[in-house]
Each structure stands twice: as structure tokens, then as C-alpha cells.
N, C-alpha and C positions, 0 to 999 in steps of 0.2 A: 513557434507557438501559434496555435490555431484558435479561432473562436467560432462558436456555433450560435446563430441567431435564434430568436424565439420561433421562427418559421422553419428551423432546421437547416438553414443555409450555412455552409462551412466556408470559411475564408482564412487566409494567412494573416495573423496579427503582427508578429515580430519574428525575426530570425536573430537568435541570441549568439553573438560571436565573442570568442575570447578563450575558450578551452583549446589546449594544444593536443589533447588526447580524447578518445571517444567518451561521451558522457554516459556514465554508468548509473547515476542516481539523480532523481528529481523529486522535490517535495514542495508543496504549497504551504504558505503561512496560513494560520487559522482564520485570518480575515480575507484570504484570497488576493491580497494586494501585492504580495511579494513571492518570490520563488527562489529556492536554493537548488543549485546544480553541482554535481561532483563528477570530475573526470576520473578515469581509471588511474588510481595512485597518483593523483595530481592535486589540485586545489579545489576548494569550495567557493562558489561565487553566489552572491545575493543580488537578485534582479528586481527592478520595479516593473510590475506587470503592465501598467498603463503605458509607460514610455518605452519599455524595453531596455533601459539603461542599466549598466552594472553599478550597484551601489557600494559593494565591498568585496574584497577577495580575502579568503582565510587560508593560511598556509602554516605548516609545521616543518621547520627546517630539518632536512635530512630524512623526512618521512613522507610517505604518500598517503593521501586521504582516500578512503574507499566508500564512504557513505556519509549521510548528513541528516539532520533533523532539527526541529524546533522544540524549545521548551514551551510548556503550555501557555505561559503569559506572553510569549512572542518577543521577549526582550533578550533572550539568549538562544544560542544554537550549539549543537554538538556535532562532532564528526568522528567516525570510526577510522582508526589509523591502521596501516598495514601490519603493524606489530600486535594488533588486537587490543590496543589501549584506546582510550577515549579522551578527546580534548574538548573543552568548553570555552566559548568566546562570548563577549557581549556583542551587540550589533556593530559597534565601531571597530571591532577587530582586536580588542584587548583580551588576551588569554586569561581566563579566570581560574580554571582548574585543569589538571591533567591526571586522569585516572590511569595510572600505570599498571602494567601487568596484563595478563590475558583475560580480559573481561568478557569476551564472547567468542564462540566458535565462528559464527558468521556475522561480521560487522554490518552486513546489509540488512539484518533483521534485529532492530533495536528500537524501543519505543519508551518515552517518558510520559507517564500519566499525569493528570492535573494535580494529583496529590504528591507528586515527586517520585512515585514508584517507578523503578527502572525495570523494564521487561526485556530480557535478552536470552539467547541460547548460550549456555556455558558448556554443554556437551551435545553430541549429535542427537541424543534422545531426550534432552532435558531443557525445559524453559524455566528460568528463575525470575520471580517477581521480588525485587529487593526494595524494601521500604526506604525512601530517601532520607527519613529522619532517624528512625530507630535502627536502620541497617539490618533488620531481621529479614529472613528470606522465606518465601513460599515457593513450592516446586511443582511443576507439571512434568510428570514422567510418562513417556510413551515407550511402547515396545519396539517401534520401528523408527528409522531415521527421520528427523524433522527436516523438511526442505524449505519451509517458510511459515510465517504466521501473520495474522492481521487482527486488529482489535476493533470492537464495535464502537460506535460513536459515544455511547454512554460509559464505555470502558468497563462494562460488567461482564463482557463475554469475549472469548478469544477463539479464532479459527486457526487450526493447526493443520497444515498440509504435510502429508507423510509419503514416504517412498513406496509404500504398499498400495498406492492409488486410493487412499481414503483421506477424507477431511474430517477432523474431529472438532466438535463444539464444546468448549470448556467454560465453566463459570469462574470468574476471577474474584467473586465476593467471598471473603473468608478463606477457608481452605479450598483450593481448586477442585472442581468436580466435573467429570465427564458427563455431558448432557445428551449428545446426539452424534451420529456418524452419517456422512454423506458419501455415496459410492456411485460409480458409473463412468466417471471421466478416465482418460488415459494418461498415464505418466510412467515413463520408463527411464528417461535419461535427463530431462530438463527440469529446472525449477519452475513449477507451475504455481501461480498465485491465485488466491480466492479473495472474496470480499463479501461483506454484508450489504444489503440494499433493499430498495423498495420502500413503500410506506411503512414507517415504524421499523425499518430494517427487517421485514418479515421474510426476506429471501436470502439465500446464499448463492453466489455465482462463482464460477471457476472457469479458467481456461482449460485446455486439453490438447494433447499431442495429436488427436485425430481431427484437428482443425475446427472443432466445435466449441461453442460457449454453452456451458451447462448451468441450469438454474434449478435449485431445490427449494421446497418449502422449509423454512428454518425450523418450525415447530415439529412437523411430522417427519422430516427427512425424506419426503417423497420427491423423486425426480419429476419436475414439471415440464421442462423444455430443454431441447437441444437445438441451438441456433446455428444453421449452416451459413457459409458465406466466405470464410477465410480459406486460403489454399495452402496454408502452412500451420505449424503448431501455434496455438494461442497461449502465450506465456503469461499474460496479465489481464485482469479485468478491473474496472473501477466504476462504481455506481455513483451517479450524480447526486450529491446530498441535498440539492435544492429541488431537483425534479425526479421524483421516485419512478418515473417511467422512462428514464434515459440511462443507458449503460454504455461504457466504452470498453473496447477490447483491442489488445495489441498482439501482433502475430509475427512469426518468422517470415511471412510473405511480404514484409516491409510495409504493411498498412495498419492504420488504426481505424476501426469501424465504430460508428456511433449508432447504437440501437435505441429505438424509441417509437413514439407514436406521433404522426403528423398532427399539428394543431391540437395539442393536448388541452383538454378541458378539465375543470375541477372534478367533474363526474368520473372521467376516465382515470384521473390520478387516484381517486378514492377506490376505484375498481381494482387498481393494481395491488391493493392489499389482500384481495381475495382471489383474483384470477390473473395469471400471467398473460399479458396481451402484447408483450414486446416482440415485434416482428418486422418493423420497418428499419432499414439500415441505410446510412450514407457512408460509403467507403472513402477513406482519406488516405492518400498516398504521401 
């Protein structure tokens, strides 16, 4: 676990030990005080960010866990299981529910909204939004295979990454509606992830197999920036929710890079909503 100071200095905060297999999935709690990690077909561990101590281990006998996530209120968590079912625990490790059956094609892509709506892929070209109370379903249907998806902070929009090297923006309010398409990045064999970001999440960022980080204007779909620096495919990007001018990217070159502006001022933060000025990078090995 690393930390970045206000001055852009990068330092090691904790090394989290305990998993016996490679860690495949990491997710932060909504208050950023805790962390969930999941080994490949292993267990889920809950960590205290400040101390680095393991608070709880979640396991399912005779099954391997492949993904994990928080319920919106932060008092429950779920894990995707290698038989494509879903298990739910309270923080103390008590099993509350087990959603048996093949609930999703890719257990690494599942999200529970604040109103209890479960978002998951139940087919290679289909995302289902299932109401947690009425059990009614709304469907997003694509013509090409879906490789990953991400949800905006206000949960009103969904980014869908596709195998045909496009990213689609969908509205999740009422019946799902396709709003925009983003093109230009490279994707032939890997799962490339994108995200919303910037002031009022006015931008869309994505990794790419050509070692670049791509940034589009969310409203117009115009490609604004291609950020060089990595020497391998960029698999994942994540925009800092507290600092709209800071973006992280992870690559097959075994580095994480933090993109941003040195000594960010409020004036520059506001400017980020109109002009992309992210160009300074600290590489982290």
C-alpha cells in the first residue's frame, strides 16, 4: 500500500501480508478507512488502512472466492465465488445470504447500488440491473462482447468496455439509454478498464494496449489527451475522487503511475473541468 502526499511525494505505507495466492481484486470502503482484498480462488481479507492489520478473513468451504465488494452502507460485503454464485457476510464474518446459481458471467464485474440494485453481467453481451426489492430487471444489451464496466459516482451512468475497441456511455435512470461512444484506444486481447473522473466527472479515462492513457471529454466524446510513459499495456485507470487533477494508471510494465499537477491550486482544479492539463507523472514501481 502506498501513499501520496499533498506535494506529490510517494512512499510505502504498508505491506499487507496473509494471502497465499496472487491478489486478484482490491476495493476500498466508502470512507476509505478499510480495504478488501481477494486472492485468486482463495479468501477475502478486510484490512485497516491506518494500521495495516487484517481485521477479518471471509471464506466459503470447498469454494474459491474470485472478487469482492462493499454494500453501500458499509456494514456488509459480498464475494463472487468460482461457481458464479454470490455470498454475503456481515463485517464480523457471519454468512447472511448465499445467492446460488450462475448469477454472473464475470464475477469480477459486479456492483451494488445505494438503493440495492445489483448490476452484473449475465451474458457476454448483456448487463442486468436487478432491483434489490422488487426483483425486476432492466437490461443493457450490446452487439459486441463486454469486457468490463464501471459506474459513475452518482450511479446515474455506466461505462461499458467492449471487445471492438469502443467504450459506451449508458444512462441507468429508468430504461437504460446509450448516450455516447468513445474510440481510439487499443484493445485486442486484454481486459482494459475505464473510469469517470475530473471535476464533476466531466472526463472518461481508459487504459490501452499501446501503453497510453486515453482521456476523452465525457459530453462530446472528443479524444483530448494520450498520455505516454508506460512501457507495457495499461490495464486499469482510477481517478482520484478528492483531487480531480490526479489520475492513477496500472500497467503490465509492473508500475503504477500517478498523473497530476504539482502544487495543485483551486484555480487549476477548476480549470480541469474545461481543459485537460494532466501531464506530470510520478512512476511507482
